[in-house]
mmCIF file as Biopython writes it, N, C-alpha, C and O atoms, coordinates in Angstrom:
data_model
#
loop_
_atom_site.group_PDB
_atom_site.id
_atom_site.type_symbol
_atom_site.label_atom_id
_atom_site.label_alt_id
_atom_site.label_comp_id
_atom_site.label_asym_id
_atom_site.label_entity_id
_atom_site.label_seq_id
_atom_site.pdbx_PDB_ins_code
_atom_site.Cartn_x
_atom_site.Cartn_y
_atom_site.Cartn_z
_atom_site.occupancy
_atom_site.B_iso_or_equiv
_atom_site.auth_seq_id
_atom_site.auth_asym_id
_atom_site.pdbx_PDB_model_num
ATOM 1   N N  . UNK A ? 1  ? 12.006  33.903 -42.626 1.0 0.0 1  A 1 
ATOM 2   C CA . UNK A ? 1  ? 11.006  33.708 -41.585 1.0 0.0 1  A 1 
ATOM 3   C C  . UNK A ? 1  ? 11.709  33.108 -40.361 1.0 0.0 1  A 1 
ATOM 4   O O  . UNK A ? 1  ? 12.458  32.138 -40.470 1.0 0.0 1  A 1 
ATOM 5   N N  . UNK A ? 2  ? 11.454  33.698 -39.217 1.0 0.0 2  A 1 
ATOM 6   C CA . UNK A ? 2  ? 12.077  33.199 -37.992 1.0 0.0 2  A 1 
ATOM 7   C C  . UNK A ? 2  ? 11.401  31.929 -37.522 1.0 0.0 2  A 1 
ATOM 8   O O  . UNK A ? 2  ? 10.325  31.557 -37.990 1.0 0.0 2  A 1 
ATOM 9   N N  . UNK A ? 3  ? 12.056  31.282 -36.593 1.0 0.0 3  A 1 
ATOM 10  C CA . UNK A ? 3  ? 11.537  30.030 -36.044 1.0 0.0 3  A 1 
ATOM 11  C C  . UNK A ? 3  ? 10.184  30.251 -35.367 1.0 0.0 3  A 1 
ATOM 12  O O  . UNK A ? 3  ? 9.273   29.435 -35.508 1.0 0.0 3  A 1 
ATOM 13  N N  . UNK A ? 4  ? 10.057  31.347 -34.637 1.0 0.0 4  A 1 
ATOM 14  C CA . UNK A ? 4  ? 8.796   31.653 -33.946 1.0 0.0 4  A 1 
ATOM 15  C C  . UNK A ? 4  ? 7.683   31.910 -34.951 1.0 0.0 4  A 1 
ATOM 16  O O  . UNK A ? 4  ? 6.563   31.432 -34.771 1.0 0.0 4  A 1 
ATOM 17  N N  . UNK A ? 5  ? 7.975   32.651 -35.994 1.0 0.0 5  A 1 
ATOM 18  C CA . UNK A ? 5  ? 6.964   32.919 -37.020 1.0 0.0 5  A 1 
ATOM 19  C C  . UNK A ? 5  ? 6.527   31.620 -37.702 1.0 0.0 5  A 1 
ATOM 20  O O  . UNK A ? 5  ? 5.348   31.426 -37.998 1.0 0.0 5  A 1 
ATOM 21  N N  . UNK A ? 6  ? 7.491   30.742 -37.942 1.0 0.0 6  A 1 
ATOM 22  C CA . UNK A ? 6  ? 7.177   29.463 -38.574 1.0 0.0 6  A 1 
ATOM 23  C C  . UNK A ? 6  ? 6.264   28.632 -37.673 1.0 0.0 6  A 1 
ATOM 24  O O  . UNK A ? 6  ? 5.312   28.014 -38.150 1.0 0.0 6  A 1 
ATOM 25  N N  . UNK A ? 7  ? 6.552   28.619 -36.383 1.0 0.0 7  A 1 
ATOM 26  C CA . UNK A ? 7  ? 5.705   27.880 -35.444 1.0 0.0 7  A 1 
ATOM 27  C C  . UNK A ? 7  ? 4.298   28.459 -35.401 1.0 0.0 7  A 1 
ATOM 28  O O  . UNK A ? 7  ? 3.319   27.716 -35.337 1.0 0.0 7  A 1 
ATOM 29  N N  . UNK A ? 8  ? 4.195   29.791 -35.437 1.0 0.0 8  A 1 
ATOM 30  C CA . UNK A ? 8  ? 2.877   30.427 -35.451 1.0 0.0 8  A 1 
ATOM 31  C C  . UNK A ? 8  ? 2.103   30.034 -36.697 1.0 0.0 8  A 1 
ATOM 32  O O  . UNK A ? 8  ? 0.908   29.745 -36.629 1.0 0.0 8  A 1 
ATOM 33  N N  . UNK A ? 9  ? 2.777   30.023 -37.820 1.0 0.0 9  A 1 
ATOM 34  C CA . UNK A ? 9  ? 2.117   29.627 -39.069 1.0 0.0 9  A 1 
ATOM 35  C C  . UNK A ? 9  ? 1.662   28.171 -39.007 1.0 0.0 9  A 1 
ATOM 36  O O  . UNK A ? 9  ? 0.575   27.833 -39.474 1.0 0.0 9  A 1 
ATOM 37  N N  . UNK A ? 10 ? 2.494   27.320 -38.431 1.0 0.0 10 A 1 
ATOM 38  C CA . UNK A ? 10 ? 2.121   25.904 -38.290 1.0 0.0 10 A 1 
ATOM 39  C C  . UNK A ? 10 ? 0.889   25.754 -37.407 1.0 0.0 10 A 1 
ATOM 40  O O  . UNK A ? 10 ? -0.013  24.976 -37.716 1.0 0.0 10 A 1 
ATOM 41  N N  . UNK A ? 11 ? 0.856   26.499 -36.311 1.0 0.0 11 A 1 
ATOM 42  C CA . UNK A ? 11 ? -0.296  26.441 -35.408 1.0 0.0 11 A 1 
ATOM 43  C C  . UNK A ? 11 ? -1.544  26.922 -36.132 1.0 0.0 11 A 1 
ATOM 44  O O  . UNK A ? 11 ? -2.601  26.301 -36.027 1.0 0.0 11 A 1 
ATOM 45  N N  . UNK A ? 12 ? -1.430  28.020 -36.862 1.0 0.0 12 A 1 
ATOM 46  C CA . UNK A ? 12 ? -2.579  28.538 -37.627 1.0 0.0 12 A 1 
ATOM 47  C C  . UNK A ? 12 ? -3.083  27.501 -38.620 1.0 0.0 12 A 1 
ATOM 48  O O  . UNK A ? 12 ? -4.287  27.292 -38.765 1.0 0.0 12 A 1 
ATOM 49  N N  . UNK A ? 13 ? -2.143  26.857 -39.298 1.0 0.0 13 A 1 
ATOM 50  C CA . UNK A ? 13 ? -2.513  25.857 -40.301 1.0 0.0 13 A 1 
ATOM 51  C C  . UNK A ? 13 ? -3.251  24.689 -39.640 1.0 0.0 13 A 1 
ATOM 52  O O  . UNK A ? 13 ? -4.276  24.230 -40.143 1.0 0.0 13 A 1 
ATOM 53  N N  . UNK A ? 14 ? -2.720  24.217 -38.514 1.0 0.0 14 A 1 
ATOM 54  C CA . UNK A ? 14 ? -3.371  23.110 -37.805 1.0 0.0 14 A 1 
ATOM 55  C C  . UNK A ? 14 ? -4.760  23.517 -37.307 1.0 0.0 14 A 1 
ATOM 56  O O  . UNK A ? 14 ? -5.711  22.743 -37.415 1.0 0.0 14 A 1 
ATOM 57  N N  . UNK A ? 15 ? -4.875  24.710 -36.771 1.0 0.0 15 A 1 
ATOM 58  C CA . UNK A ? 15 ? -6.176  25.186 -36.286 1.0 0.0 15 A 1 
ATOM 59  C C  . UNK A ? 15 ? -7.192  25.301 -37.413 1.0 0.0 15 A 1 
ATOM 60  O O  . UNK A ? 15 ? -8.358  24.939 -37.255 1.0 0.0 15 A 1 
ATOM 61  N N  . UNK A ? 16 ? -6.739  25.805 -38.539 1.0 0.0 16 A 1 
ATOM 62  C CA . UNK A ? 16 ? -7.634  25.940 -39.690 1.0 0.0 16 A 1 
ATOM 63  C C  . UNK A ? 16 ? -8.130  24.565 -40.145 1.0 0.0 16 A 1 
ATOM 64  O O  . UNK A ? 16 ? -9.311  24.395 -40.446 1.0 0.0 16 A 1 
ATOM 65  N N  . UNK A ? 17 ? -7.233  23.601 -40.191 1.0 0.0 17 A 1 
ATOM 66  C CA . UNK A ? 17 ? -7.596  22.246 -40.598 1.0 0.0 17 A 1 
ATOM 67  C C  . UNK A ? 17 ? -8.575  21.621 -39.606 1.0 0.0 17 A 1 
ATOM 68  O O  . UNK A ? 17 ? -9.570  21.017 -40.006 1.0 0.0 17 A 1 
ATOM 69  N N  . UNK A ? 18 ? -8.290  21.769 -38.310 1.0 0.0 18 A 1 
ATOM 70  C CA . UNK A ? 18 ? -9.199  21.245 -37.293 1.0 0.0 18 A 1 
ATOM 71  C C  . UNK A ? 18 ? -10.568 21.886 -37.387 1.0 0.0 18 A 1 
ATOM 72  O O  . UNK A ? 18 ? -11.592 21.209 -37.287 1.0 0.0 18 A 1 
ATOM 73  N N  . UNK A ? 19 ? -10.581 23.175 -37.576 1.0 0.0 19 A 1 
ATOM 74  C CA . UNK A ? 19 ? -11.851 23.906 -37.676 1.0 0.0 19 A 1 
ATOM 75  C C  . UNK A ? 19 ? -12.688 23.390 -38.839 1.0 0.0 19 A 1 
ATOM 76  O O  . UNK A ? 19 ? -13.892 23.175 -38.694 1.0 0.0 19 A 1 
ATOM 77  N N  . UNK A ? 20 ? -12.062 23.194 -39.980 1.0 0.0 20 A 1 
ATOM 78  C CA . UNK A ? 20 ? -12.777 22.685 -41.149 1.0 0.0 20 A 1 
ATOM 79  C C  . UNK A ? 20 ? -13.331 21.288 -40.883 1.0 0.0 20 A 1 
ATOM 80  O O  . UNK A ? 20 ? -14.474 20.987 -41.229 1.0 0.0 20 A 1 
ATOM 81  N N  . UNK A ? 21 ? -12.518 20.446 -40.272 1.0 0.0 21 A 1 
ATOM 82  C CA . UNK A ? 21 ? -12.969 19.089 -39.968 1.0 0.0 21 A 1 
ATOM 83  C C  . UNK A ? 21 ? -14.130 19.095 -38.987 1.0 0.0 21 A 1 
ATOM 84  O O  . UNK A ? 21 ? -15.096 18.351 -39.153 1.0 0.0 21 A 1 
ATOM 85  N N  . UNK A ? 22 ? -14.034 19.929 -37.973 1.0 0.0 22 A 1 
ATOM 86  C CA . UNK A ? 22 ? -15.104 20.006 -36.978 1.0 0.0 22 A 1 
ATOM 87  C C  . UNK A ? 22 ? -16.382 20.593 -37.564 1.0 0.0 22 A 1 
ATOM 88  O O  . UNK A ? 22 ? -17.481 20.153 -37.226 1.0 0.0 22 A 1 
ATOM 89  N N  . UNK A ? 23 ? -16.243 21.582 -38.437 1.0 0.0 23 A 1 
ATOM 90  C CA . UNK A ? 23 ? -17.419 22.154 -39.106 1.0 0.0 23 A 1 
ATOM 91  C C  . UNK A ? 23 ? -18.140 21.095 -39.927 1.0 0.0 23 A 1 
ATOM 92  O O  . UNK A ? 23 ? -19.365 20.980 -39.885 1.0 0.0 23 A 1 
ATOM 93  N N  . UNK A ? 24 ? -17.362 20.328 -40.669 1.0 0.0 24 A 1 
ATOM 94  C CA . UNK A ? 24 ? -17.942 19.273 -41.501 1.0 0.0 24 A 1 
ATOM 95  C C  . UNK A ? 24 ? -18.668 18.251 -40.630 1.0 0.0 24 A 1 
ATOM 96  O O  . UNK A ? 24 ? -19.786 17.838 -40.938 1.0 0.0 24 A 1 
ATOM 97  N N  . UNK A ? 25 ? -18.019 17.851 -39.543 1.0 0.0 25 A 1 
ATOM 98  C CA . UNK A ? 25 ? -18.619 16.880 -38.640 1.0 0.0 25 A 1 
ATOM 99  C C  . UNK A ? 25 ? -19.898 17.443 -38.022 1.0 0.0 25 A 1 
ATOM 100 O O  . UNK A ? 25 ? -20.894 16.730 -37.895 1.0 0.0 25 A 1 
ATOM 101 N N  . UNK A ? 26 ? -19.874 18.688 -37.648 1.0 0.0 26 A 1 
ATOM 102 C CA . UNK A ? 26 ? -21.044 19.342 -37.055 1.0 0.0 26 A 1 
ATOM 103 C C  . UNK A ? 26 ? -22.216 19.359 -38.040 1.0 0.0 26 A 1 
ATOM 104 O O  . UNK A ? 26 ? -23.347 19.049 -37.666 1.0 0.0 26 A 1 
ATOM 105 N N  . UNK A ? 27 ? -21.950 19.716 -39.278 1.0 0.0 27 A 1 
ATOM 106 C CA . UNK A ? 27 ? -23.004 19.733 -40.295 1.0 0.0 27 A 1 
ATOM 107 C C  . UNK A ? 27 ? -23.599 18.348 -40.507 1.0 0.0 27 A 1 
ATOM 108 O O  . UNK A ? 27 ? -24.812 18.198 -40.653 1.0 0.0 27 A 1 
ATOM 109 N N  . UNK A ? 28 ? -22.743 17.345 -40.523 1.0 0.0 28 A 1 
ATOM 110 C CA . UNK A ? 28 ? -23.245 15.983 -40.703 1.0 0.0 28 A 1 
ATOM 111 C C  . UNK A ? 28 ? -24.173 15.589 -39.553 1.0 0.0 28 A 1 
ATOM 112 O O  . UNK A ? 28 ? -25.200 14.944 -39.765 1.0 0.0 28 A 1 
ATOM 113 N N  . UNK A ? 29 ? -23.808 15.977 -38.355 1.0 0.0 29 A 1 
ATOM 114 C CA . UNK A ? 29 ? -24.620 15.614 -37.188 1.0 0.0 29 A 1 
ATOM 115 C C  . UNK A ? 29 ? -25.920 16.398 -37.167 1.0 0.0 29 A 1 
ATOM 116 O O  . UNK A ? 29 ? -26.987 15.823 -36.950 1.0 0.0 29 A 1 
ATOM 117 N N  . UNK A ? 30 ? -25.843 17.709 -37.390 1.0 0.0 30 A 1 
ATOM 118 C CA . UNK A ? 30 ? -27.027 18.551 -37.235 1.0 0.0 30 A 1 
ATOM 119 C C  . UNK A ? 30 ? -27.968 18.520 -38.429 1.0 0.0 30 A 1 
ATOM 120 O O  . UNK A ? 30 ? -29.188 18.529 -38.260 1.0 0.0 30 A 1 
ATOM 121 N N  . UNK A ? 31 ? -27.415 18.484 -39.624 1.0 0.0 31 A 1 
ATOM 122 C CA . UNK A ? 31 ? -28.279 18.561 -40.813 1.0 0.0 31 A 1 
ATOM 123 C C  . UNK A ? 31 ? -28.617 17.198 -41.405 1.0 0.0 31 A 1 
ATOM 124 O O  . UNK A ? 31 ? -29.744 16.958 -41.839 1.0 0.0 31 A 1 
ATOM 125 N N  . UNK A ? 32 ? -27.644 16.323 -41.416 1.0 0.0 32 A 1 
ATOM 126 C CA . UNK A ? 32 ? -27.870 15.027 -42.050 1.0 0.0 32 A 1 
ATOM 127 C C  . UNK A ? 32 ? -28.174 13.929 -41.030 1.0 0.0 32 A 1 
ATOM 128 O O  . UNK A ? 32 ? -28.489 12.795 -41.390 1.0 0.0 32 A 1 
ATOM 129 N N  . UNK A ? 33 ? -28.070 14.292 -39.750 1.0 0.0 33 A 1 
ATOM 130 C CA . UNK A ? 33 ? -28.330 13.350 -38.656 1.0 0.0 33 A 1 
ATOM 131 C C  . UNK A ? 33 ? -27.463 12.095 -38.750 1.0 0.0 33 A 1 
ATOM 132 O O  . UNK A ? 33 ? -27.914 10.979 -38.494 1.0 0.0 33 A 1 
ATOM 133 N N  . UNK A ? 34 ? -26.211 12.320 -39.123 1.0 0.0 34 A 1 
ATOM 134 C CA . UNK A ? 34 ? -25.247 11.229 -39.245 1.0 0.0 34 A 1 
ATOM 135 C C  . UNK A ? 34 ? -24.207 11.390 -38.143 1.0 0.0 34 A 1 
ATOM 136 O O  . UNK A ? 34 ? -23.567 12.436 -38.034 1.0 0.0 34 A 1 
ATOM 137 N N  . UNK A ? 35 ? -24.044 10.361 -37.335 1.0 0.0 35 A 1 
ATOM 138 C CA . UNK A ? 35 ? -23.014 10.409 -36.303 1.0 0.0 35 A 1 
ATOM 139 C C  . UNK A ? 35 ? -21.641 10.160 -36.938 1.0 0.0 35 A 1 
ATOM 140 O O  . UNK A ? 35 ? -21.522 9.377  -37.881 1.0 0.0 35 A 1 
ATOM 141 N N  . UNK A ? 36 ? -20.625 10.819 -36.426 1.0 0.0 36 A 1 
ATOM 142 C CA . UNK A ? 36 ? -19.287 10.606 -37.000 1.0 0.0 36 A 1 
ATOM 143 C C  . UNK A ? 36 ? -18.782 9.189  -36.723 1.0 0.0 36 A 1 
ATOM 144 O O  . UNK A ? 36 ? -19.139 8.559  -35.727 1.0 0.0 36 A 1 
ATOM 145 N N  . UNK A ? 37 ? -17.958 8.724  -37.621 1.0 0.0 37 A 1 
ATOM 146 C CA . UNK A ? 37 ? -17.352 7.412  -37.438 1.0 0.0 37 A 1 
ATOM 147 C C  . UNK A ? 37 ? -16.300 7.526  -36.337 1.0 0.0 37 A 1 
ATOM 148 O O  . UNK A ? 37 ? -15.616 8.544  -36.230 1.0 0.0 37 A 1 
ATOM 149 N N  . UNK A ? 38 ? -16.173 6.494  -35.531 1.0 0.0 38 A 1 
ATOM 150 C CA . UNK A ? 38 ? -15.161 6.539  -34.464 1.0 0.0 38 A 1 
ATOM 151 C C  . UNK A ? 38 ? -13.752 6.844  -34.989 1.0 0.0 38 A 1 
ATOM 152 O O  . UNK A ? 38 ? -12.978 7.543  -34.336 1.0 0.0 38 A 1 
ATOM 153 N N  . UNK A ? 39 ? -13.438 6.325  -36.144 1.0 0.0 39 A 1 
ATOM 154 C CA . UNK A ? 39 ? -12.125 6.586  -36.740 1.0 0.0 39 A 1 
ATOM 155 C C  . UNK A ? 39 ? -11.914 8.075  -37.027 1.0 0.0 39 A 1 
ATOM 156 O O  . UNK A ? 39 ? -10.827 8.614  -36.820 1.0 0.0 39 A 1 
ATOM 157 N N  . UNK A ? 40 ? -12.966 8.720  -37.502 1.0 0.0 40 A 1 
ATOM 158 C CA . UNK A ? 40 ? -12.873 10.152 -37.791 1.0 0.0 40 A 1 
ATOM 159 C C  . UNK A ? 40 ? -12.642 10.964 -36.517 1.0 0.0 40 A 1 
ATOM 160 O O  . UNK A ? 40 ? -11.879 11.930 -36.505 1.0 0.0 40 A 1 
ATOM 161 N N  . UNK A ? 41 ? -13.311 10.554 -35.464 1.0 0.0 41 A 1 
ATOM 162 C CA . UNK A ? 41 ? -13.141 11.239 -34.175 1.0 0.0 41 A 1 
ATOM 163 C C  . UNK A ? 41 ? -11.717 11.024 -33.666 1.0 0.0 41 A 1 
ATOM 164 O O  . UNK A ? 41 ? -11.090 11.956 -33.164 1.0 0.0 41 A 1 
ATOM 165 N N  . UNK A ? 42 ? -11.211 9.815  -33.792 1.0 0.0 42 A 1 
ATOM 166 C CA . UNK A ? 42 ? -9.841  9.511  -33.356 1.0 0.0 42 A 1 
ATOM 167 C C  . UNK A ? 42 ? -8.821  10.330 -34.149 1.0 0.0 42 A 1 
ATOM 168 O O  . UNK A ? 42 ? -7.842  10.821 -33.588 1.0 0.0 42 A 1 
ATOM 169 N N  . UNK A ? 43 ? -9.053  10.473 -35.446 1.0 0.0 43 A 1 
ATOM 170 C CA . UNK A ? 43 ? -8.143  11.274 -36.281 1.0 0.0 43 A 1 
ATOM 171 C C  . UNK A ? 43 ? -8.112  12.720 -35.808 1.0 0.0 43 A 1 
ATOM 172 O O  . UNK A ? 43 ? -7.044  13.325 -35.705 1.0 0.0 43 A 1 
ATOM 173 N N  . UNK A ? 44 ? -9.280  13.269 -35.522 1.0 0.0 44 A 1 
ATOM 174 C CA . UNK A ? 44 ? -9.337  14.644 -35.026 1.0 0.0 44 A 1 
ATOM 175 C C  . UNK A ? 44 ? -8.649  14.784 -33.673 1.0 0.0 44 A 1 
ATOM 176 O O  . UNK A ? 44 ? -7.959  15.771 -33.417 1.0 0.0 44 A 1 
ATOM 177 N N  . UNK A ? 45 ? -8.837  13.815 -32.833 1.0 0.0 45 A 1 
ATOM 178 C CA . UNK A ? 45 ? -8.177  13.850 -31.522 1.0 0.0 45 A 1 
ATOM 179 C C  . UNK A ? 45 ? -6.657  13.801 -31.684 1.0 0.0 45 A 1 
ATOM 180 O O  . UNK A ? 45 ? -5.930  14.495 -30.975 1.0 0.0 45 A 1 
ATOM 181 N N  . UNK A ? 46 ? -6.189  12.987 -32.611 1.0 0.0 46 A 1 
ATOM 182 C CA . UNK A ? 46 ? -4.750  12.915 -32.871 1.0 0.0 46 A 1 
ATOM 183 C C  . UNK A ? 46 ? -4.220  14.243 -33.403 1.0 0.0 46 A 1 
ATOM 184 O O  . UNK A ? 46 ? -3.127  14.676 -33.037 1.0 0.0 46 A 1 
ATOM 185 N N  . UNK A ? 47 ? -5.001  14.881 -34.267 1.0 0.0 47 A 1 
ATOM 186 C CA . UNK A ? 47 ? -4.594  16.191 -34.782 1.0 0.0 47 A 1 
ATOM 187 C C  . UNK A ? 47 ? -4.510  17.214 -33.661 1.0 0.0 47 A 1 
ATOM 188 O O  . UNK A ? 47 ? -3.601  18.043 -33.632 1.0 0.0 47 A 1 
ATOM 189 N N  . UNK A ? 48 ? -5.462  17.152 -32.739 1.0 0.0 48 A 1 
ATOM 190 C CA . UNK A ? 48 ? -5.442  18.072 -31.601 1.0 0.0 48 A 1 
ATOM 191 C C  . UNK A ? 48 ? -4.236  17.806 -30.706 1.0 0.0 48 A 1 
ATOM 192 O O  . UNK A ? 48 ? -3.611  18.740 -30.203 1.0 0.0 48 A 1 
ATOM 193 N N  . UNK A ? 49 ? -3.918  16.548 -30.512 1.0 0.0 49 A 1 
ATOM 194 C CA . UNK A ? 49 ? -2.734  16.202 -29.721 1.0 0.0 49 A 1 
ATOM 195 C C  . UNK A ? 49 ? -1.464  16.741 -30.359 1.0 0.0 49 A 1 
ATOM 196 O O  . UNK A ? 49 ? -0.587  17.265 -29.673 1.0 0.0 49 A 1 
ATOM 197 N N  . UNK A ? 50 ? -1.372  16.608 -31.678 1.0 0.0 50 A 1 
ATOM 198 C CA . UNK A ? 50 ? -0.202  17.139 -32.390 1.0 0.0 50 A 1 
ATOM 199 C C  . UNK A ? 50 ? -0.107  18.652 -32.232 1.0 0.0 50 A 1 
ATOM 200 O O  . UNK A ? 50 ? 0.977   19.204 -32.044 1.0 0.0 50 A 1 
ATOM 201 N N  . UNK A ? 51 ? -1.235  19.297 -32.309 1.0 0.0 51 A 1 
ATOM 202 C CA . UNK A ? 51 ? -1.256  20.747 -32.151 1.0 0.0 51 A 1 
ATOM 203 C C  . UNK A ? 51 ? -0.823  21.144 -30.731 1.0 0.0 51 A 1 
ATOM 204 O O  . UNK A ? 51 ? -0.049  22.085 -30.555 1.0 0.0 51 A 1 
ATOM 205 N N  . UNK A ? 52 ? -1.317  20.438 -29.748 1.0 0.0 52 A 1 
ATOM 206 C CA . UNK A ? 52 ? -0.906  20.710 -28.368 1.0 0.0 52 A 1 
ATOM 207 C C  . UNK A ? 52 ? 0.594   20.547 -28.186 1.0 0.0 52 A 1 
ATOM 208 O O  . UNK A ? 52 ? 1.233   21.360 -27.518 1.0 0.0 52 A 1 
ATOM 209 N N  . UNK A ? 53 ? 1.155   19.506 -28.773 1.0 0.0 53 A 1 
ATOM 210 C CA . UNK A ? 53 ? 2.592   19.285 -28.683 1.0 0.0 53 A 1 
ATOM 211 C C  . UNK A ? 53 ? 3.359   20.419 -29.354 1.0 0.0 53 A 1 
ATOM 212 O O  . UNK A ? 53 ? 4.388   20.874 -28.855 1.0 0.0 53 A 1 
ATOM 213 N N  . UNK A ? 54 ? 2.848   20.858 -30.476 1.0 0.0 54 A 1 
ATOM 214 C CA . UNK A ? 54 ? 3.495   21.956 -31.196 1.0 0.0 54 A 1 
ATOM 215 C C  . UNK A ? 54 ? 3.469   23.238 -30.362 1.0 0.0 54 A 1 
ATOM 216 O O  . UNK A ? 54 ? 4.455   23.974 -30.311 1.0 0.0 54 A 1 
ATOM 217 N N  . UNK A ? 55 ? 2.357   23.493 -29.723 1.0 0.0 55 A 1 
ATOM 218 C CA . UNK A ? 55 ? 2.218   24.677 -28.891 1.0 0.0 55 A 1 
ATOM 219 C C  . UNK A ? 55 ? 3.119   24.584 -27.657 1.0 0.0 55 A 1 
ATOM 220 O O  . UNK A ? 55 ? 3.720   25.579 -27.251 1.0 0.0 55 A 1 
ATOM 221 N N  . UNK A ? 56 ? 3.211   23.417 -27.073 1.0 0.0 56 A 1 
ATOM 222 C CA . UNK A ? 56 ? 4.021   23.235 -25.870 1.0 0.0 56 A 1 
ATOM 223 C C  . UNK A ? 56 ? 5.506   23.410 -26.141 1.0 0.0 56 A 1 
ATOM 224 O O  . UNK A ? 56 ? 6.273   23.646 -25.208 1.0 0.0 56 A 1 
ATOM 225 N N  . UNK A ? 57 ? 5.928   23.301 -27.384 1.0 0.0 57 A 1 
ATOM 226 C CA . UNK A ? 57 ? 7.351   23.457 -27.730 1.0 0.0 57 A 1 
ATOM 227 C C  . UNK A ? 57 ? 7.827   24.897 -27.567 1.0 0.0 57 A 1 
ATOM 228 O O  . UNK A ? 57 ? 9.029   25.158 -27.510 1.0 0.0 57 A 1 
ATOM 229 N N  . UNK A ? 58 ? 6.902   25.807 -27.493 1.0 0.0 58 A 1 
ATOM 230 C CA . UNK A ? 58 ? 7.277   27.225 -27.412 1.0 0.0 58 A 1 
ATOM 231 C C  . UNK A ? 58 ? 7.877   27.579 -26.083 1.0 0.0 58 A 1 
ATOM 232 O O  . UNK A ? 58 ? 8.243   28.733 -25.858 1.0 0.0 58 A 1 
#
């Protein structure tokens, strides 16, 4: 696997993880009427920052 392919796979993996986390958070807000914990939001923001850094390396 080339370096570019590996980076693409890493980006896909990060996006998939973020999507799952955001879906879960959305369901909690809309169906259970539970606001996310600030820590959970910060974790997601950190994951997004990591993904941005990974993308910018290209």
